[in-house]
C-alpha positions, 0 to 999 in steps of 0.5 A: 068451814062453816054452817049449813042449814036445811029448811023444809016448808009446806008442800015439800019445799026444801032449801039449803043454806051454807056459810063458808068461814075460812082464815083466808080467801078460799079463792072460790069459783062457780062451775056448772058441769054437764051430765056424762062428765068423766071423773077420776077419784084422784085417790091413787092407782086403785081410785074409782072412775065414773061418768056423771049421771047428773049435771051440777052447779058448784062452788070450788075452793082454790079451784082444786075441790068442790066445797058445795053445790046442787045437782039437777035432781035437787040433791045438795052436798056441803063440805065443812071443816071437822078438825078431829076427822081421822080418815082410814089408812090407805088400804087395798080393798076389793069392796071400797076404793080410795078417793080424794077428799077434794072430789067427795062432794062432787062424787055424790052430786054426780051419781046420786038423786036422794040421801039414800043413794048417797049413803049407798054410794059410800059403800063403794069408796073410802076417803083419803085426805090431802094437804091444801097447797095454798093453805098449807094444812091437811084437809079435815072435813065432814060432808052433809047431804040433803035431798028435795024431800027434806032428808039429810045425812052427815058423813064423818070419819071418826077414828078412821071409821065412817059414821053416818047420821041421818033421818032416813029409815033404811032396811039394811043400815050400814055399820055405824049408822045413827038414826035421828029425826029430820029436825035433828039433822038439818043443822051442821057446823064444825067440831066437835062431832055431830053427836057431841053438837047435839048434846050441847044443843040439848043443854041450851034447849033445857035453858030455854024451857024457861020464859027467858030465851038465852042463846050463846052469842060467840062465833064458835061452831057450838054456838053457831049450831045452837043459834042456827038450830033455834032460829031455823026451828022457828022459821014460819012455814010458807009456800012463797019461795021468796019468803022462804029464801028470805027466812033462810037468809036471816038464819044464815046471816045470824050464824055468819062472822063479820069481816074484820081483823082477827087472830086465827086458831091454828087447829080451827081455821074455820073459826074465822070470817065468813067469805060467802053464803050459798043457797039452794032451792031444791024442788026447782033446782036453783043455786044462789051465791052471795059474797060477803064483799058484795051487797048483791045475790047472784043465781043460776037456774038449771032449766036455763043452762045449756051445755054444748054437746061436746062439753062432757066428752072434752071435760069442759064446764061453764065457769063464772069467774070470781075475784079474790073476794068472791065477787063477780064483775064484768065491765067494772060493775058488780054482777047481780041477779040471774047470771046464766048468760055470764057463764063461759065455756072453760076446761075444768080444773084438776081435783087435788090428788090425795096425798095423806 
C-alpha cells in the first residue's frame, strides 16, 4: 500500500501525496468527522477511549479502517503496507494500552496538531494487528505523519518494537528514535524497512553522480522509493498552489502502477495496481482525491464543511459514497471539483477490532 511523498515549497507551504496500491478494490469511502467525536481504540478490554480534538477528512478502506487523511490543523496521516511488520504481543500495561491497527491513523488525526504531538501520543498506546475480513490477510502496516511545517515521522514495528524515524529534534527522544533530515523522511513506500530503503536510495544517488541519470523503472517498493525521492527533490519551488499541486501530481503518477491484469504476490499484495491518489494541502487544509478509474479530481475544503451540532454526540459523519472503483457518481455523472455539497450525514462505521 503504496507511495507517500511530502513536498514543502517556499513560504512554508506543505503538501502530501499518496498512492494506494492493492491487489483488489479496497472499496474506499470518503468521510469527514467533526471534533469531539467519541472513539474506542478497538484493541480489547484495556483499549483506550478518547474524544477527538480536531475534525478530519479521511479515506476509509473496506469501511473498517482509516487509510489516510488530514485534520483541521493540517496534520496528515498515511497508512502503508509493510510486510515484515511485527507487532508487540498483547500485554497488560499501565503505561501503554492496546489499540487496533484499523484506527491508528485516526487516533493521530483526532488528537495531534504536529509531528511532535504524534510521537508523544505513541507513548500511550501500542498497536495490535487484525485480519482484514474481505482480503483474508493480516494487516501489516507502517504509518507516516506530516505537519504543515514540513516535519515528518515514520512509525514502524520491527521485532515487536516501535521504531520512529523523524527530522524533529526532541529534547527527550523515546527509545529507538532515529533522527534524519527533512529531505530523508519525506518519501515512504513499503518493504523493506525505512532504514533499508535509504541504503538502496543511497546506491542510486551514487550512480547518478555521473552525467548519466539512471533510475530503476519497476513498480517494486524500492524502485518507487528511488524515483519518488529523485523527482520530488527536483521539483521547482513555487508559491503558486496550483503549480505546487501539479508538480506533486506528476511525482505521484510516476510512482503509480497502471491498471491492468497482473499476478499478485501473496507476501506483497501492495505490489499491485494503483487504485487512487490522494493529496493534502496542509497550510490551508484541503483534501484532494482521484480514482485511477476517473479522469477527474474531487476535493473538500475544511472551511466549507459544516457539521450539524448533534453529529459528534451521535457518532455521525459526513460521507461521500464511492463505487467499487473509487468513483463518485450522482445522477449517472462522474463528480469532479469541489464536492462539499455532495456530502451526506451518515452513521460512522465500526473500526475493525484487533484480532491478532
